[in-house]
N, C-alpha and C positions, 0 to 999 in steps of 0.2 A: 402412713407416712411413706413407706417404701413404694407403695403403689403410685402415690403422687409424684415421687421422684422419678419413677420410671416413665410416667406420663410426660413430665417435663423433658426428660432425655429424648423420648420419642419425638416430641414436638420440635426440639432443637435439631435433631437429626433430619427430620422432614424439611425444616426450614433451610438447613445447609444444603441438602440435596436439591431443593428447588432453586436456591440461589446459584449453585454450580451449573445447573441446567440452563438457567437464564443467561449466565455469563457465556457458556458454550454457544448458545444460539446467537448471542450478540456478536461474539468473535467470528462465528461462521458468516454472519451477514456482512460484517466489515471486510472479511477476506474476499467474499464474492464481489463486493464493490471495488476493492483494490484490484482484483483480477480484471474486472471490466475496464478500470481506468488504465491499466497497463496495455490492454488491447487497443484502447482509444489512442493512447500515446504512440503506439506502433503505427497506427493508421496515419496520424498526423506527421510523423517522421517520414513515412513513405510518401505522403503528399508533398512534403518539402523536397524530397529527393527528385520527384517528378518535376517540380518547379525549377529546381537547380539544373536539371538536364535541359530544360527549355530556355535557360537564361544565357546571357552573354558571358564571356570569359571571366571578367572580374566579378560580376555578380555571382556567377557559378562558384567561383573560389570562395567567396564570402559565405554562400549557402552551405557549401561542403564543410567549411570550418564549423559553422553553427550546427550542422547535422551531426558531425563527429562529436561535438560537445554534448548534444542531446543524447546520442547513442551511449556515450560513456555514462552519463547520469542515469539513463534508462537501465543500464546494466547494474549500476549500484542499487537502484530502487528494486530491481528484480532480485538481486542478491539478498537485500534486507527482507524482502517479502518472503523469499524461500526460507530464510532463517526463521522467520515468524511462523510460517506454516509447519515447519518441522517441530518447533517448540510446542505448538498447540496452545490451547486456551490457558493452561496453567501458567505460562510465562508471558502472556499477552502484555500485561502492564509493564514488565521489565523491558521488553523488546520494542514496544510500540513507539517510543520516542525516536529510536533509530530509524524506523520506517518512516515516521512522520517527517523527520529531517530530510531524508532522501526525496520524499514526495514533494515537499515544499521547494527544495532546490530545483527539481525538474520542472515544477509548475512555474517557478520564477523565470527559468530560462525560456520557457515557451512564451510567457508574457513579454519578456524583453524582446523576443524575436518579433512579436506582433508590433512592437513600438518602433521597429526599424523600417 
């Protein structure tokens, strides 16, 4: 009976270890995707700045206002991402919603910009 209990405990321990490793790998993959997305947004903001520089006075002012808004939201997204990176996989679920909210806000701003 004692040997059977030990086998169950070993199996449970192995399962927990495997689950933790899978979560850690998943979190790492998500963070890599987020890092790539932040870099892509930086490129898009830089592209908008170039377009603003080549635009007329009023259009340039509109672009610059939108670029400032994007940069602010980009900083918020970076801050949330940095917080998530520091916390690691243990707090992923707790902090994920804050990061997702910042992401959606920035994505929405980019989409609205395209519609203008």
